[in-house]
MMTF fields as JSON, N, C-alpha, C and O atoms, coordinates in Angstrom:
{
  "mmtfVersion": "1.0.0",
  "mmtfProducer": "UNKNOWN",
  "numBonds": 259,
  "numAtoms": 260,
  "numGroups": 65,
  "numChains": 1,
  "numModels": 1,
  "chainsPerModel": [1],
  "groupsPerChain": [65],
  "chainIdList": ["A"],
  "bondAtomList": [4, 2, 8, 6, 12, 10, 16, 14, 20, 18, 24, 22, 28, 26, 32, 30, 36, 34, 40, 38, 44, 42, 48, 46, 52, 50, 56, 54, 60, 58, 64, 62, 68, 66, 72, 70, 76, 74, 80, 78, 84, 82, 88, 86, 92, 90, 96, 94, 100, 98, 104, 102, 108, 106, 112, 110, 116, 114, 120, 118, 124, 122, 128, 126, 132, 130, 136, 134, 140, 138, 144, 142, 148, 146, 152, 150, 156, 154, 160, 158, 164, 162, 168, 166, 172, 170, 176, 174, 180, 178, 184, 182, 188, 186, 192, 190, 196, 194, 200, 198, 204, 202, 208, 206, 212, 210, 216, 214, 220, 218, 224, 222, 228, 226, 232, 230, 236, 234, 240, 238, 244, 242, 248, 246, 252, 250, 256, 254],
  "bondOrderList": [1, 1, 1, 1, 1, 1, 1, 1, 1, 1, 1, 1, 1, 1, 1, 1, 1, 1, 1, 1, 1, 1, 1, 1, 1, 1, 1, 1, 1, 1, 1, 1, 1, 1, 1, 1, 1, 1, 1, 1, 1, 1, 1, 1, 1, 1, 1, 1, 1, 1, 1, 1, 1, 1, 1, 1, 1, 1, 1, 1, 1, 1, 1, 1],
  "groupList": [{"groupName": "MET", "atomNameList": ["N", "CA", "C", "O"], "elementList": ["N", "C", "C", "O"], "formalChargeList": [0, 0, 0, 0], "bondAtomList": [1, 0, 2, 1, 3, 2], "bondOrderList": [1, 1, 2], "singleLetterCode": "M", "chemCompType": "L-PEPTIDE LINKING"}, {"groupName": "VAL", "atomNameList": ["N", "CA", "C", "O"], "elementList": ["N", "C", "C", "O"], "formalChargeList": [0, 0, 0, 0], "bondAtomList": [1, 0, 2, 1, 3, 2], "bondOrderList": [1, 1, 2], "singleLetterCode": "V", "chemCompType": "L-PEPTIDE LINKING"}, {"groupName": "ALA", "atomNameList": ["N", "CA", "C", "O"], "elementList": ["N", "C", "C", "O"], "formalChargeList": [0, 0, 0, 0], "bondAtomList": [1, 0, 2, 1, 3, 2], "bondOrderList": [1, 1, 2], "singleLetterCode": "A", "chemCompType": "L-PEPTIDE LINKING"}, {"groupName": "LYS", "atomNameList": ["N", "CA", "C", "O"], "elementList": ["N", "C", "C", "O"], "formalChargeList": [0, 0, 0, 0], "bondAtomList": [1, 0, 2, 1, 3, 2], "bondOrderList": [1, 1, 2], "singleLetterCode": "K", "chemCompType": "L-PEPTIDE LINKING"}, {"groupName": "CYS", "atomNameList": ["N", "CA", "C", "O"], "elementList": ["N", "C", "C", "O"], "formalChargeList": [0, 0, 0, 0], "bondAtomList": [1, 0, 2, 1, 3, 2], "bondOrderList": [1, 1, 2], "singleLetterCode": "C", "chemCompType": "L-PEPTIDE LINKING"}, {"groupName": "SER", "atomNameList": ["N", "CA", "C", "O"], "elementList": ["N", "C", "C", "O"], "formalChargeList": [0, 0, 0, 0], "bondAtomList": [1, 0, 2, 1, 3, 2], "bondOrderList": [1, 1, 2], "singleLetterCode": "S", "chemCompType": "L-PEPTIDE LINKING"}, {"groupName": "GLN", "atomNameList": ["N", "CA", "C", "O"], "elementList": ["N", "C", "C", "O"], "formalChargeList": [0, 0, 0, 0], "bondAtomList": [1, 0, 2, 1, 3, 2], "bondOrderList": [1, 1, 2], "singleLetterCode": "Q", "chemCompType": "L-PEPTIDE LINKING"}, {"groupName": "ASN", "atomNameList": ["N", "CA", "C", "O"], "elementList": ["N", "C", "C", "O"], "formalChargeList": [0, 0, 0, 0], "bondAtomList": [1, 0, 2, 1, 3, 2], "bondOrderList": [1, 1, 2], "singleLetterCode": "N", "chemCompType": "L-PEPTIDE LINKING"}, {"groupName": "TYR", "atomNameList": ["N", "CA", "C", "O"], "elementList": ["N", "C", "C", "O"], "formalChargeList": [0, 0, 0, 0], "bondAtomList": [1, 0, 2, 1, 3, 2], "bondOrderList": [1, 1, 2], "singleLetterCode": "Y", "chemCompType": "L-PEPTIDE LINKING"}, {"groupName": "HIS", "atomNameList": ["N", "CA", "C", "O"], "elementList": ["N", "C", "C", "O"], "formalChargeList": [0, 0, 0, 0], "bondAtomList": [1, 0, 2, 1, 3, 2], "bondOrderList": [1, 1, 2], "singleLetterCode": "H", "chemCompType": "L-PEPTIDE LINKING"}, {"groupName": "PHE", "atomNameList": ["N", "CA", "C", "O"], "elementList": ["N", "C", "C", "O"], "formalChargeList": [0, 0, 0, 0], "bondAtomList": [1, 0, 2, 1, 3, 2], "bondOrderList": [1, 1, 2], "singleLetterCode": "F", "chemCompType": "L-PEPTIDE LINKING"}, {"groupName": "LEU", "atomNameList": ["N", "CA", "C", "O"], "elementList": ["N", "C", "C", "O"], "formalChargeList": [0, 0, 0, 0], "bondAtomList": [1, 0, 2, 1, 3, 2], "bondOrderList": [1, 1, 2], "singleLetterCode": "L", "chemCompType": "L-PEPTIDE LINKING"}, {"groupName": "GLY", "atomNameList": ["N", "CA", "C", "O"], "elementList": ["N", "C", "C", "O"], "formalChargeList": [0, 0, 0, 0], "bondAtomList": [1, 0, 2, 1, 3, 2], "bondOrderList": [1, 1, 2], "singleLetterCode": "G", "chemCompType": "PEPTIDE LINKING"}, {"groupName": "GLU", "atomNameList": ["N", "CA", "C", "O"], "elementList": ["N", "C", "C", "O"], "formalChargeList": [0, 0, 0, 0], "bondAtomList": [1, 0, 2, 1, 3, 2], "bondOrderList": [1, 1, 2], "singleLetterCode": "E", "chemCompType": "L-PEPTIDE LINKING"}, {"groupName": "ARG", "atomNameList": ["N", "CA", "C", "O"], "elementList": ["N", "C", "C", "O"], "formalChargeList": [0, 0, 0, 0], "bondAtomList": [1, 0, 2, 1, 3, 2], "bondOrderList": [1, 1, 2], "singleLetterCode": "R", "chemCompType": "L-PEPTIDE LINKING"}, {"groupName": "ASP", "atomNameList": ["N", "CA", "C", "O"], "elementList": ["N", "C", "C", "O"], "formalChargeList": [0, 0, 0, 0], "bondAtomList": [1, 0, 2, 1, 3, 2], "bondOrderList": [1, 1, 2], "singleLetterCode": "D", "chemCompType": "L-PEPTIDE LINKING"}, {"groupName": "THR", "atomNameList": ["N", "CA", "C", "O"], "elementList": ["N", "C", "C", "O"], "formalChargeList": [0, 0, 0, 0], "bondAtomList": [1, 0, 2, 1, 3, 2], "bondOrderList": [1, 1, 2], "singleLetterCode": "T", "chemCompType": "L-PEPTIDE LINKING"}, {"groupName": "PRO", "atomNameList": ["N", "CA", "C", "O"], "elementList": ["N", "C", "C", "O"], "formalChargeList": [0, 0, 0, 0], "bondAtomList": [1, 0, 2, 1, 3, 2], "bondOrderList": [1, 1, 2], "singleLetterCode": "P", "chemCompType": "L-PEPTIDE LINKING"}, {"groupName": "ILE", "atomNameList": ["N", "CA", "C", "O"], "elementList": ["N", "C", "C", "O"], "formalChargeList": [0, 0, 0, 0], "bondAtomList": [1, 0, 2, 1, 3, 2], "bondOrderList": [1, 1, 2], "singleLetterCode": "I", "chemCompType": "L-PEPTIDE LINKING"}],
  "groupTypeList": [0, 1, 2, 3, 4, 5, 6, 7, 8, 7, 9, 10, 11, 3, 12, 11, 11, 5, 11, 8, 7, 13, 13, 3, 12, 14, 8, 1, 5, 3, 8, 11, 15, 2, 15, 13, 8, 3, 16, 2, 9, 3, 7, 16, 1, 6, 16, 11, 10, 17, 11, 18, 1, 17, 15, 18, 17, 6, 3, 9, 3, 15, 7, 18, 18],
  "groupIdList": [1, 2, 3, 4, 5, 6, 7, 8, 9, 10, 11, 12, 13, 14, 15, 16, 17, 18, 19, 20, 21, 22, 23, 24, 25, 26, 27, 28, 29, 30, 31, 32, 33, 34, 35, 36, 37, 38, 39, 40, 41, 42, 43, 44, 45, 46, 47, 48, 49, 50, 51, 52, 53, 54, 55, 56, 57, 58, 59, 60, 61, 62, 63, 64, 65],
  "secStructList": [7, 2, 2, 2, 2, 2, 2, 2, 2, 2, 2, 2, 2, 2, 2, 2, 2, 6, 6, 3, 3, 6, 6, 6, 6, 3, 3, 7, 7, 3, 3, 3, 3, 6, 6, 3, 3, 3, 3, 7, 7, 1, 7, 7, 4, 4, 4, 4, 4, 4, 4, 4, 7, 6, 6, 1, 7, 2, 2, 2, 2, 2, 2, 2, 7],
  "xCoordList": [0.822, 0.0, 0.866, 0.613, 1.881, 2.765, 3.501, 3.659, 3.942, 4.668, 3.776, 4.233, 2.521, 1.584, 1.332, 1.284, 1.172, 0.967, 2.189, 2.052, 3.369, 4.599, 4.706, 5.11, 4.349, 4.376, 3.403, 3.747, 2.205, 1.215, 1.691, 1.53, 2.276, 2.782, 3.893, 3.905, 4.81, 5.911, 5.403, 5.94, 4.375, 3.755, 3.123, 3.282, 2.406, 1.794, 2.857, 2.711, 3.933, 4.989, 5.656, 5.934, 5.909, 6.512, 5.605, 6.079, 4.312, 3.361, 3.305, 3.281, 3.283, 3.24, 4.486, 4.381, 5.65, 6.896, 6.972, 7.635, 6.298, 6.299, 5.516, 5.654, 4.704, 3.918, 4.653, 4.123, 5.87, 6.634, 7.228, 7.863, 7.014, 7.52, 8.695, 8.508, 9.892, 11.106, 11.066, 11.46, 10.596, 10.558, 9.671, 10.019, 8.524, 7.584, 7.876, 7.403, 8.653, 8.976, 7.792, 7.697, 6.888, 5.705, 5.133, 5.528, 4.206, 3.484, 2.377, 1.768, 2.125, 1.073, -0.028, 0.204, -1.203, -2.337, -2.481, -2.298, -2.806, -3.043, -4.466, -5.008, -5.054, -6.376, -6.426, -5.681, -7.309, -7.445, -8.515, -9.674, -8.115, -9.027, -9.074, -8.159, -10.144, -10.293, -9.192, -9.269, -8.192, -7.131, -5.771, -4.731, -5.78, -4.537, -4.533, -5.512, -3.419, -3.274, -2.837, -1.924, -3.496, -3.173, -2.889, -3.359, -2.118, -1.773, -2.771, -3.067, -3.289, -4.177, -3.341, -2.228, -3.864, -3.1, -3.456, -2.801, -4.462, -4.858, -4.274, -4.271, -3.785, -3.347, -4.583, -5.462, -4.636, -5.744, -5.177, -3.97, -6.041, -5.616, -4.95, -4.142, -5.26, -4.66, -3.158, -2.477, -2.631, -1.178, -0.47, 0.749, -1.229, -0.668, -0.658, 0.037, -1.41, -1.539, -0.196, -0.069, 0.809, 2.074, 2.736, 3.577, 2.378, 2.979, 2.699, 3.477, 1.616, 1.295, 1.981, 1.858, 2.691, 3.402, 4.82, 5.59, 5.167, 6.444, 7.689, 8.762, 7.58, 8.769, 9.057, 9.856, 8.409, 8.79, 10.054, 10.266, 10.882, 12.127, 11.858, 10.87, 12.751, 12.627, 12.571, 11.851, 13.32, 13.315, 11.9, 11.492, 11.157, 9.781, 8.914, 8.118, 9.075, 8.302, 8.607, 7.702, 9.899, 10.295, 9.681, 9.244, 9.647, 9.079, 7.568, 7.024, 6.902, 5.453, 5.137, 4.233, 5.896, 5.641, 6.144, 6.028],
  "yCoordList": [-1.194, 0.0, 1.258, 2.185, 1.296, 2.455, 2.64, 3.762, 1.54, 1.617, 2.197, 3.0, 1.798, 2.306, 3.796, 4.557, 4.217, 5.643, 6.453, 7.529, 5.947, 6.638, 6.717, 7.742, 5.651, 5.632, 6.662, 7.387, 6.741, 7.719, 9.147, 10.015, 9.39, 10.73, 11.127, 12.248, 10.228, 10.528, 10.806, 11.667, 10.081, 10.332, 11.727, 12.469, 12.079, 13.396, 14.492, 15.484, 14.311, 15.317, 15.528, 16.662, 14.453, 14.56, 15.369, 16.229, 15.095, 15.841, 17.309, 18.185, 17.573, 18.957, 19.721, 20.83, 19.135, 19.798, 20.08, 21.026, 19.265, 19.483, 20.742, 21.239, 21.254, 22.455, 23.745, 24.836, 23.627, 24.821, 25.415, 24.717, 26.701, 27.402, 28.274, 29.28, 27.886, 28.617, 30.068, 30.976, 30.28, 31.627, 32.558, 33.714, 32.037, 32.848, 32.81, 33.664, 31.82, 31.687, 31.286, 31.67, 30.513, 30.069, 28.814, 28.411, 28.214, 27.073, 27.597, 28.629, 26.895, 27.292, 26.238, 25.079, 26.654, 25.74, 25.293, 26.074, 24.042, 23.486, 22.948, 22.513, 22.986, 22.403, 21.689, 22.015, 20.716, 19.924, 20.545, 20.667, 20.931, 21.497, 20.517, 20.458, 19.757, 18.669, 17.636, 16.911, 17.558, 16.572, 17.228, 16.589, 18.488, 19.235, 19.947, 20.59, 19.823, 20.564, 21.986, 22.208, 22.941, 24.35, 24.976, 24.498, 26.043, 26.752, 27.87, 28.662, 27.925, 29.02, 30.285, 30.23, 31.405, 32.651, 33.572, 34.595, 33.232, 34.042, 33.439, 32.22, 34.289, 33.822, 33.599, 34.456, 32.455, 32.148, 31.694, 31.497, 31.534, 31.112, 29.739, 29.422, 28.93, 27.603, 27.64, 26.629, 28.783, 28.873, 28.883, 28.722, 29.072, 29.015, 27.598, 27.328, 26.709, 25.332, 24.645, 23.97, 24.784, 24.08, 24.441, 23.686, 25.566, 25.943, 24.924, 24.822, 24.178, 23.202, 21.856, 20.951, 21.72, 20.474, 20.596, 21.447, 19.767, 19.953, 19.716, 20.213, 18.987, 18.584, 19.371, 18.934, 20.534, 21.345, 22.132, 22.431, 22.464, 23.186, 24.544, 25.214, 24.921, 26.202, 27.363, 28.336, 27.265, 28.315, 28.536, 29.676, 27.464, 27.572, 28.282, 29.156, 27.896, 28.544, 30.037, 30.862, 30.377, 31.784, 32.572, 33.707, 31.982, 32.662, 32.847, 33.848, 31.898, 32.009, 33.163, 33.962, 33.228, 34.255, 35.582, 36.59],
  "zCoordList": [0.0, 0.0, 0.0, -0.77, 0.856, 0.93, -0.395, -0.876, -0.973, -2.242, -3.336, -4.15, -3.358, -4.373, -4.16, -5.127, -2.919, -2.631, -3.048, -3.629, -2.758, -3.156, -4.672, -5.219, -5.336, -6.8, -7.359, -8.293, -6.811, -7.27, -7.023, -7.881, -5.85, -5.533, -6.499, -7.009, -6.747, -7.664, -9.075, -9.773, -9.492, -10.801, -10.824, -11.793, -9.754, -9.634, -9.662, -10.376, -8.879, -8.797, -10.151, -10.539, -10.859, -12.197, -13.124, -13.866, -13.079, -13.903, -13.518, -14.382, -12.23, -11.751, -12.199, -12.721, -11.997, -12.364, -13.865, -14.291, -14.654, -16.106, -16.489, -17.607, -15.578, -15.848, -15.485, -15.689, -14.949, -14.603, -15.873, -16.662, -16.054, -17.227, -16.786, -16.101, -17.179, -16.776, -17.252, -16.52, -18.459, -19.033, -18.208, -17.964, -17.784, -17.009, -15.512, -14.762, -15.077, -13.665, -12.814, -11.648, -13.394, -12.65, -13.285, -14.379, -12.581, -13.123, -14.022, -13.737, -15.089, -16.004, -15.987, -15.64, -16.362, -16.457, -17.899, -18.833, -18.059, -19.389, -19.425, -18.409, -20.598, -20.774, -22.11, -23.034, -22.199, -23.409, -24.294, -23.898, -25.482, -26.477, -27.639, -28.46, -27.692, -28.669, -28.395, -27.402, -29.238, -29.051, -28.783, -28.946, -28.378, -28.196, -26.84, -26.462, -26.118, -24.867, -25.18, -25.975, -24.546, -24.729, -23.369, -22.336, -23.389, -22.164, -21.919, -22.813, -20.689, -20.312, -20.15, -19.628, -20.589, -20.563, -19.401, -19.203, -18.649, -17.488, -16.221, -16.05, -15.342, -14.033, -13.172, -13.094, -12.538, -11.64, -10.304, -10.164, -9.343, -8.014, -8.068, -7.195, -9.052, -9.104, -9.378, -9.198, -9.808, -9.977, -8.623, -8.559, -7.539, -6.188, -5.621, -4.642, -6.219, -5.736, -5.469, -4.448, -6.336, -6.082, -4.749, -4.262, -4.157, -2.872, -1.768, -0.82, -1.873, -0.825, -1.053, -0.227, -2.149, -2.448, -1.878, -2.325, -0.911, -0.226, -1.076, -0.732, -2.153, -2.896, -4.171, -4.999, -4.337, -5.491, -5.119, -3.944, -6.09, -5.789, -5.121, -5.418, -4.225, -3.528, -4.513, -4.289, -5.589, -6.628, -7.158, -7.382, -7.358, -7.837, -6.807, -7.149, -5.533, -4.462, -4.404, -4.277, -4.498, -4.456, -5.604, -5.418, -6.773, -7.941, -7.819, -8.285, -7.204, -7.028, -6.073, -6.316, -4.998, -3.992, -4.496, -3.799]
}
């Protein structure tokens, strides 16, 4: 059970980290439009969500704040 939870968390973390945009210095939101993922261009409160994830890099946290 613990191994499965760790595996799921690591999968989630990998996906989350893939949403970090170095150029913008923040996490971006993506949405599925038909068969293509697109980046949302408006900042929303969900861009703060990564702050509650303990394993994101400190640099990312600093950029969010």
